[in-house]
N, C-alpha and C positions, 0 to 999 in steps of 0.2 A: 504494500500500500504506500503510495507516494504521500509525502507530507512536507510541510515547511518547518524547519527547525529555527526557533528563535532563542538566541543566547544573549543574555545581558550580563554586563560585567559586575553589577552590584544591585542590591535591592532598591537603591535610590533611583534607578532607571525605570522601575516598573510603571510608574504613573504614565510616562511618555510611551513606553514600549507597549502598554496595554492598547494604545491606539492601533498598533499593527494588528493585534489579535482581533480587535473589534471588526476591522475591515475584512480580515480573512473569514471570520464567522459569518458576516453578511453574505459572502459568496460561497459559503459551505465548503471552504477549503480546510482540510485537516492540518493541524499544527501541534507542536508541543513547545513548551517554553521552560527554560531553566536559567539559573544564575550560575555562572562560572567565569573565572577570571584567567586571563593569559598570564598574569603575574602572581596572584594569590593562590590560584589552584591550577597550575599548568598541567599536572597529571590528570586531574579530573576533566579538564577541557579536552585533552588529547583522547582520553578513553571515551568520553561522551561522543565526540565527533566520529570516532571509529565505529562505535555502536550505532549511532544514528544513521551513518552511511550504510551500514549493513542492513538496517531495518527499513530503508527506503527513503531517507531524507533526500529530497530533490533539490532543495535550495536551503542555504543557511543565511539567516539574518542575524547580524551581530551588532549590538548596541553597546558602546563603551565610551567613557569620557577620559579626559586628561591624556595620559600616554597612549591609550586606546590601541593596544596591540592585539586585541581579541580577534578582529576580522582577519588580520594578517596571519595569526597563529592558526585559525581555522582553515584559511586558504592553503597553508602549508600541509595540513593534515588531510585535505579532501580535494578531489577533482571536481566536485560539484560547485555550481555558482555560489559565490559569497557576496552578500550585500552588506555594506558597512553603514551604520548610522552613528555618526559622531554625536556625543551627548554634551550638553552645556554643563554649567555648574562650576566650572573652574574659574580661576582668577582672570582668564582671558575669554570667558563665555563660550568655550567649546572650540575655539580656533585651534588650540593645541590638539584636540581630538580629531578635528578635520584634517590637519596636516599629517597626523600619525596614521590615519586611516587611508588617506588618498595617496600618500607617497610610498607606494609599494614597488619593490624591485621588479624589473621585467621578468615575466614568466610566472608571477604570483598575483594575478589580477584580483582586485576587490572593487566591485561597483560601489562607489561612495556617493551617498546622498546628502541632503541638507542636514544641518545641525538641528537636533531636537524633533519636535512634533511633526513638522512637515516631512522630514526625512523618515520618521517612523511610519507615517501614513504611506508615503511613496514606496517604502520598502515592501509593504504588502502588495501594492499594485505591480511593482516590478517583479516580485516573486510570482504573482499570478500570471503575468505576461509570459514569463519563462515556462510555467506549467501549461499555459494555453497553447504552446507550440505543439503539444501532443494531446490536447483535450479540447475538442470542438465545442463542447457544452460551456466550458469556462470561457472560451474565446467569445462566444455569443453573449454571455453575461457581461463580459468586459465591454463589448461593443454597445450593449444596451445602456450600461452605466455611463459611457461617454456621451451617448445621445441624451440621456437624462441630464447630465451636467450642462450640455449645450443649451437645452431647453430652459433649464433653471436660470442660466445666465441671461438668455433672451428675455425671460419674464422679469428679472431684476432690472434690466435695461428699460423695458417698457414702463415700469413703475416710475423710474427716474425721468424718462422722457415726458410722461404725463405731468409729473410734478413741475418740470421745467417749462411746460407749455409747448413741447415739440421742438422741431428744428428751428434754429435762429438764423 
């Protein structure tokens, strides 16, 4: 059974990472979520990635702050796609995590997204796009969601257009 593996570096990341889970749940995508650290629990991280790989993890989403080596460590342990979500909360508001996640050496790719909540949400969407390459039903759900987003934007615009009295 294919699933998305979500790994966060610490409990403090949960509030933001739960946004990833909510979106996956809306699309009925199976996932599991754990806390593991590239620095504080490297053996646990390595063992978990090997186990999840063997059980059918199709994509790994890794959320970590500060030195943020979690996504890179997971990329070193698996050939599956790894999506990195840099977390804020540091003295430089997550820029350190962004650099740590995005600056991977050649041959160890990590798809790095925005810092924080936007990145957590987009991680779910990117993981689903990867899964949709071999799941037509999921691809259809994603297409419908895009259409829904476009219609919502048009409705928002119409409200503003009416408030402003139309074109000037």
